[in-house]
N, C-alpha and C positions, 0 to 999 in steps of 0.2 A: 297392442304391442307397445305403443308409445307410452301408455300409462305405466307399464311395467318398468320401462327404462327411466322414467322420471323419478322413480324412487331413489336413484342415486344422488339426486340433488336435494333431497329433503333433509330435515333435521334429524337429531337422534331419536326423537319420539316416533317419527315416521319409520326410522330404521328398526325400532323395536317391533312395530307392526309388521315390517317385512319379515322379521324372524318368524313370527307366528304364522304368516302366510306360507313361508318356505317349509314350515313343518308339515303342512298338508300337501305340498307339491313335490318336495325333493326326497330322494331316497338316500341310502347309506353311501352310494357312490359319490355323493357330493363331498363327503369327507376326504375322498382321495383326489377329486378333480377340481374342487371349488377354489382351492388356493391358487393353482396354476391358471385357472380361467381368469382370475382377477388380475394376474400378472400379464398374461398373453393378450388380453383384450376381451371384448364381448362378442366375438364372432360366434362362439358356440352358445352363448347365453341368449342372444336375441336374434341371431341370423336366420334361424329356420322359420318355416311358415307356421301358421296357427295349427295346421293339421299335424305337423311334426311335434309341435308342443303338446298336442293332445295325446299323441302316441307316447311321447316321453312321460307324460303323466300316468299313462296306463301301466307303466312298468311298476308302479308302486302298488297296483291292485293285485290282490291274490285271488285265485279261483274260488268259486263258492264251495262251501262245505257240503258234504253229502246230505246234510239235513236241509239244504236249500237256502241257508242263510249265508252271510258274508262276514269275514273277519274285519276288524278295524284296520285302517290303512297302516297305522304305525302305533306302537304302544305309547302310552303316556310318558314312560320313562325315557324313551328315545327322543321324544320332543324336548324334554327337560335337558337331556344331554346336549342336544343341538343348540338350544338357547345358551347353555353354559359355555360351549365352545365359541359361540358367536361373541358373547360378552368378553371372554378371554382374548379373542382376536382383536376386538376393538380396544381393549385396554393396552395391549402391546402396541397397536398402531398409534394410539394417542401418545404413548411415551416416546416412541420413535419420532413422531412429528414434533413433539415439544423439544426434544433434544436437537433436532435439525434446525429448528427455528432459533433456539437459544445459543447453540455453540457453533453451528455451521453457517449462520447468516443466510439460510435459505428463505426466500420470500414465498412461504406457503400460506394459502388461504386457511381460514379457521376450519372449514369442513373439507380439508384436503383428503384425497384418497390415495391409494397406492400408485395410481397413474401419475399424480402430481409429484410424488416422491421420486419415481423413476425418471421423470422428465427433468427434475432438478439435479439429480445425480448425473444424468447424461450431459446436461449443459455444463456442469462443473468439470466433467472430463473432457470438455472441448467439442461436444457434439451439438448439432442444431436439431431442435425438436419443433416441428411445425404444429399448428393448432390441431390438425387432424391426426397427429400421432406420427407422421412421417419423420424418421430420424436418420441423420447422416452426419459425417464429420464436417467440421467447419472448413476444412481445406482438403481438396481432392489431391491424392497422390498419383492416381492413374485414371485414365479414361478409356473405356472400351465401348464398342457399339454392339448392342444386342437388339432383340426384337420381342416385344410383347404386344401383340395386336398392332404391329406396325410402328410402335413407339420406340425410338432409340433410347438406350439406357446407359448409365455410367456406373461402373463398379468402383467403389472406394475402399481401399484396404490400407492398413498401417504396416503391413509386413513386406510388401513387395510392390514394385512399380511396374512389373511386367505380368499382367494377368490375362489369361485367354478369354476370348469372348464367351459370355454366358448369357442365359436368359432367365428372366424372373419366373420362378415356378408358380403355378396357380395356388391360391390359398385354399386351405381345407376348412371344413366347417368348425373345427375345434381350435382354429387359430394357429395351427402348425402347418406350414407349407408342405406339399407333397415332396417326397424325396428324402425326408428326414425320418429316421426310425422312431424317434421319440421327441418329447419337448425339450429335453436337455440338449440334444444335438442341435435343435433349432436355435436355442438360446445362445449356445456357443458360437454358432455360425454368425448370428446377428452381431455379436461383439467384434468378430474379425472383419466382416465386410457387409456392406449393404448395397442395394441397387437404387440408383437415382435417375429419374428421367432427365435427359439432357435438355429437352425443351423447357425453358425456364417457366416456373409456375407464376412468374410475375408478368408474363407477357399480356395475358388477358384472362378475364374471369372464366371464359369457356375452357381455356387450356387448363386452368386450375381444377375445374370441375371434372374434366376428362381424366386428369391424373388421379384425382380423388376416387373416382369411380373405378379406375383401373386397379386400385388397391383393395376393392371389395370382392369377396369370393363369389364365384358363379352361383347363381341360385338364391342369393341373399335378397331379402326384401328391404330396400333402402328407403322407400318412400315414407314409411312409417317409423323410421329409425331416428330418434331425436339426436343421436350423436353424429349422424351422417348427413341428414337433411340440412341444407344451408351451410355445410362446411366449406363449400367453395366460396360462398359469399363472405364468410368470416375470414377466409384466407385472403380474399381480395383486400379487405380492410387493413390487413397487417403486413402486406407485402413490402411496403416501403421500409418499415422498420426492420423487418427481417432481412431485407436485401442489404441494408447498411451494416447489419451485424455480420453478414457473411463476408464482408470485405475486411477480413482480418489481415493485418500487416505481417509479413513473414520477415523475421530478423535473421534468418539463416544467411550466412555469407557476409553479414555486416561487420564492421570493425570490432575487434576484441577490446572490451572495456574491463579492466580489472575490477573485481568486487571485493571490498573489505567489509568486515563486520565489526562494529564498535563494541568493545568489551564493557561489562557493567561498570558503573562509576566507582563502586566500592570493591573492585577486585583486589586492591591493595588497601589495607587498613591504616589507621593513624600511626601504628607502630612500624610501618613499612614492612608488613608481612603479607605474603600471598594468602588470600582467603579461599578456602575450599579448593585446594589444588586438584583433588580427585574429580570433583564435579566439573572443574574447568577442562580437565583432560578429556572427559567424556564428550563435552560439548565441542571441543576442538576436533575430535575425531569425526564427529558428525559433519562439521563444516568441511573438513578435508574430503570427506566421502563424496561431496557434490562439487568439488573443485573450486571452492572459495579461495581467492588468492591470498588473503591475509586478514589481519585484525588491526584495529586502531585502539590505542590505549592512551589515556591521559596520564602524564607524569606531573603530579600535583606538587607545586611549590610548597604548599602548606604541609605536606608530608615529608618531603625530602630535606628541606632546610627549616624544619619546624622549630628547633630549640635555640639555635644560635647562628649568627651570620657565618656563612661559608662552612658550616658543619653539615655536610651532606650525607644522607643515609639512603643508598640505592639498593639495599639488600633485597627487598621485596621485588623490585623491578628486575633485578638480575635473575632471580628464580623464575619470574614470569616469562622473561624473554627466552630463557633456556627451554621452558616447556613449549613455547611457540615454535622455536627452532626445531625441536624434536619432531614436530608434526609437519615440518617443511612448509611453513606459512611465512609470509612476509609481515612486516610490522610498520604501520604508520604511527608515528609518535607525535603527541601534542604537548608542547611546552605550556602547561596550564598555570598562568600567573594570576588567576582569579580564584575566588572562593566558590565552593559548590554547596548549594542548599538555598532554598527560598525561591527558586525559579521553577517554571513548569517542567516536569520530568525529572527533577532532582530527587533522588531517593536516599541520599546520604548527605552528611554535613561535613565539609572539609574547609575550614576557615583559612585565612592567610596565616603565614608563620606567626608563632606566638610572640616572637621578638618584634615583629612589625606591628602587631596589635598593641604592644606596650608603647611603642613610639606614637601610635595613633591616639592613645588616651591622653598623651601630653600635647600632641600636635595634630588635632583632627583635620587640619587643612591638607594632610597628605591624601585625603579621600575626596572623591567628587562630591560637590555640594550644590543643592538646588537653591532657588531664590529665597525660600523660607529658612535656609540654614541647615536643612537636614542632610546629614552625612550618609554616604553610601559606601560601606566597607567592603563591597564586593571586589573592588580592584583599586589600585593606586591611581591617583590623579595624574594626568599627563603633564600637569604643571610642574611636577618634581622630577621630570626626566633629566634635568640638568642641575638639580638642587641637591646638595650633599646633606640630606636630612636623614639618611638611613645608616646610622652608625659610621658616618664619614664617607659613605658612597652615595652616588646618585642612583635613581631608579634604573636607568639604562645600564649602569655598571653592574647592578645586582642581577639584572636579567642576563647580561653577558657572562658573568661568572658562573651562573647556574647552567647555562647552555654549554659553556666550555667544560665544566665538570662532567656533564652528561656525555659529551663527545669522548672524553678521555676514558671514562669508566666503561663505556660500551664500544670501544674501538673495534673489537673483534666482530661485533655484529654489523658495524659499518663496512668493515673490510670484506666480509662474506656476502654483503648485499642483503642481509636479512632486514635491516632497516632501510626501507625504500623511500621514505619521505618524512620530513619533520615539519609539522605545522606549528607556527609560533603564535601563542596567544597574545592578542593586542588590546584586549578590553574585556568587558563583562561577557561571561559565557565563552571566553576565548575569541570573541568576534571584534572586528574593527568597527566600533561604534561607541557613542557615549551611552551611559546607563540611563537613558532618558525615560524609560518606562518601567521603573522598579515596582514589582507587585508589593513589596514590603512597605512602600510609601503610599499605597492605595491606588496605584494605577490599574485600570481595567480596560480591556479592549472595547472600543477602538479610540481611546483617548489620544490626544495629540502628544502627550508627554510634556516634559519641561526641559529647558536648557540647563545644563550641568556645568556651569562655569563660574561658580561663586566662591570657590576656595581662594585663599589669598594669592596663591601662585598663578592661577589662571587670570585672576583680576589684574595682577601686575602685568602679565603679558598683554591683556586687553588695553591697559592704560598706555603702554609703550606704543602699541599699534595706533591708538587714537592720536597720541601726540605726534607720531611720525606722519600721520595724515593731516595734522594741523587742526584737529577738532577734538581737543581734550575732553569736552563735555560728552563725547561719544563713548567714554570709558565706563560703560554701564551695560547691563543686560536689558532686554526689552521689558517694559513695565506693563504691557498690554497683551501679553502672549497667553493669558489664561492660566489654567492649572492642569494637572495631569490628565484629568478626564474631560477637559473641554473639547468642543468641536470647532473646526476652523472658523465657521461663520459666527461663532459666539465671541470671537476675539477681534480686537482691532489690528493685530499684527498679521494673522494668517488669513483673514477674510479676503474675498476677491477685491483687488485694489488696495489691500492693506499695506501696513508699514514695511512688510517684508520686501516689497519692491520699491521702497523709497531709498533715498540716499543713505540714511543711517542704517536701514535694514540691510541693504546690499553690503555695506561696510562690515557690519557685525557678522553676517552670515559668511562672508568671505574669510574673516578672521577665524571664526568658530570652526569652519570646515578645514581650514589650513592647518590648525592645531592637530586635527585628526591625521591628516596626511603626513605632517612632519613627524609625529610620533611613530607612525608605521615606518617611515623612511629611516629613522634612527635605529629602531630595534631590528629591522630586517637587514640593515647594513652590517650589524654585528652578528646576526644569525648566519648570514652568508659567510662571514669570516670564520665562525665557529664550526660550521658544517660544510666546509669547502668540499665540493665534489658530490654532495647529496642534494637532492631536490628539496627546496623549502617552499612553504605555502602559507597563505593568510586566509582566514575565514571572513566572509562578508555576509552579513545578515540581510534578508530581504524584508524591508519595512514597507509593506504593500498597501496598508490602509491609508486612505485619503490620497491615493495616487492619482485619482481622476479629478482632483481639485487643482486649481491653478497654483497654489502655494506648495502642495505636497508637505503639509505641516508636520506629519509624523517623521518624515525623512529629515526635515530641517532640524528638529530637536535632537535627532540621533547623529547629526553631524554630516549628513549628505546634502550638500547644497544643490538640490535637484528640482527646482520649480519647473513649471511647464515651459519656460522660456530659456532654460539652461540645462546642459547635460552635466550632472554632478559626478558621474562615474568615470569620465574620461581621465581626470587627473589621478584618480586612484589606480586605474589600469596602467597609466604611464609610469607611476611610481613602482608598481609591482614589476613591470617590464624592465625597469632600470636594474633591479636586483635579481632578475631571472627567477622570480618567484611565481608559483602557480596560484590561481584564485580558487578557493573553495567557497562556492556560493550555495547558501541554504535559503530556500524560500518555500512558502507554503504551497503544497501541491494542490492542484485543482480538485483532488479527491475530497478536499475540505468542503467542497460544495455539497457533497453527499452527507456531511456530518452536521447539518443545520447551522453552519457558520454563514452569516448573512454578509456577503461582501458588498452588496448593493447599498445597504444602509450606510456603510462606512466608505462608500465610493472607492473601494479597494480594487486592485487589478494585479494580482500576483503574476498572471501571464504576461501582461505588458511590462511589468518591472523586470521579470526574468529576461525577456527579449532585450531590453535596454542594456542590462548588465552584461549579458553574454555578447552582444554586439560590440560593446566597448572593449571587452577583453579580446575578442577574436580580431578586432580591427588592428590590434598591435601584436597579433600572433601569441597571445597569452594562453597557456594551458589552463583549462578549467576543470576542476573537480566538483563533485556534487554529493549531497547527502539528503536523505529525506528529513523533513522537519517534523513529521508526525509518524506515529506508529502505523505501519502498513502491513496487512496480512492478506488482503484480497487481490484478486486478479485485476480488477479495475484500477486499483491504486498502482500496482506494478506496471500495468500498461501505460499509465500516465507517466511514470518515471522513465520508462523505456522510450516513449515518444520524445521526451525532453532530452534524453541522453543521446539518441541517434536521430538526427533531424531527417525528415522525409524529403527526398528529392533536392537536397542542398547541393548546389553546383560545385561547391568546394569540398564536399564530404565532411563537413564539420561534425564533431562529436566531442563528448566530454572525455577528459583524460583518465579519470578513475571515479568510482562510485563507492561511497561508504554507507552501509545500512545501519540504521539506528533501531534497535540495539539487540545484542545477544541476550537471550533469556529463555525460560521454559516455554513461554508462549510462542516463540519463533519455531522451536523444534517440535511443536505439538502437531502430530498427524497432518491434517489438511493444510495447516499453515505452512508446515515445512515443505510439503509437496509443491505448493504454489511458489515458495521461495526458490526451490530447486529449479523450477521452470523459469523463473525470473533470471537466475544466474546463467542458465544455459543460453537464454536469449541475449543477455548482456555479452556473453562470450561469442555470440554470432554462430551458435551451433544448431544443427538440425534437431528437431524435436521428435523425429520418427520413433526412435527407440524409447524416448521418454513417453510418448503417447501410448506405446504398446504396454508399458507398465501401468499407465493410468487406466487403459482399457481392462487390463487384468484386475486392477483394484476395483473397478466398477463392477465387473462380473462377480468378484468375490463378495461385494456388498449385496448384490442381488441374491446370491446363494444364501448369505446369512439371513436375509429378510425371509426367504422361503422357509428356511429351517426354523426360524423363530415362530412362524405361523403354524 
């Protein structure tokens, strides 16, 4: 008996031998029952005794002919048809497994069988599948007490919380419990409800074994069964891991967090026209169907004021906002004063306004500059905030005129509450930081980056600060800070005990970080004036690499004076609080750990950085928004975002103010991805998932039916 079952674990060459052996053993009834036996289990295949097996084999024998001879068991043509059907079945199975591995991220072994696929689909639908095949929902909605040999049971169902006491029916030899007319009824019932022993399988190995044996049909020989012998021991080895997985957090009843979806970067083209309006309408309908609160859109300075100073073209954005309003969605607007293109995730190119680029060709010091003199035209240097170098206007005046024009043009959307928030771009990628790690200049993770203070305007500011301090020779940038891809210990400035913590280092870093805070202070003060009555926000990027070093080198070059002996985010939080602005914090999710990103080598700590920033903001009662830094379509990534958005057991009930998902596209609304996103939105909204799980269970049943029909 054991040798027969071990054939399921052999390679395909052995499987071909199985087909030949089955030709001599099986009859035509296998064509009708074989497919379901593979789905329902092996109860009927190997649960009977050897005598039953012999009797089953005798069904294929025909009575002797009158001449005293006997006919062949099966014609040769029937054998060939059986082998052909088996090959076709394996071909279909191979294609399904390949598709699930490639597109569904199912972790299936190379020699996976139908049981592995069903287990993967069940886990994806929120069920727990134990090694012995026991399957039940991850969260019980009701508990009742029954008796099967004196063992109390729990019935879990997704449709009702009030279920009468029931008993587990005994299993039959064909894998279908008694009380069901056919296998279809049994399958349908298993999708709706299952019975679970309430005595935990994690208490002791004997308990696990007793529960395993309780699931075996009466009369089955288990001692020689390779699938059942030792199943209790294997269960004991995995109980700890399974128990932790069972402890799923329930977000029902938690605070409501609005969810926005970021629109594609190129939704408005360079002519200020709405791109693919029909396609956008379809996508917005889909988002509205799952109760997404709104969308986020970048209003690009390089598109609206592209040709001449104060010549604004808002036509494309007007059409876009009208479409969004028709779908009863809110809008978060980003005042994007930076260029798009050249950074990770940028799929379009939107430069700064043409007239600004002309000024830059004659005066390149309007851009941030590194020690080697390389200019970065991604955004304007903060050194010209108060310099009239832009056709008679300062940079801050240009920003204010742009924001004021937007407020006037879209007054009706502000009055109707369609525009719920305005995020003001303050640097590269719209984030409050120096462009210290530009990919276009050769930076690669996890380089420390370089200071960006070598344009003439910032050097003039540094010189004034040094003279005011009484040390004019400090009017220079560090000369031992390495290059873009250096590591802290390779430099004299960032290494442990380096110059960053000396007298000059503290002076320079104080000045460098204060320029960042002063720039945000100036721009946000004017944004508050332009958008009076509307929430404004600023985005802060999480520079998490080298966070576990003493200097926090990557943060220092980005403008965050946050070494291990100083909190560099308190001043930023106080400045935002001054203007009543929200903080939009974007940091790498811990799901990056599953994407082969080595934080340990770079001594990075995104979790620690996130806690520091959030605490700095919440200490001054600052509303915090968030968005994902990486594409996320799996449940694990969504769970990570949920845990960060809604803190567990926080005594003050802290949670983020709003969440923005990056980004709308065909991949998001594709099948399984969209189902996971819908689940994420419901949990962000603090809603029950009971109805949602019913839909998932139906989808799971439908997939099983499709599988059966394909065979």
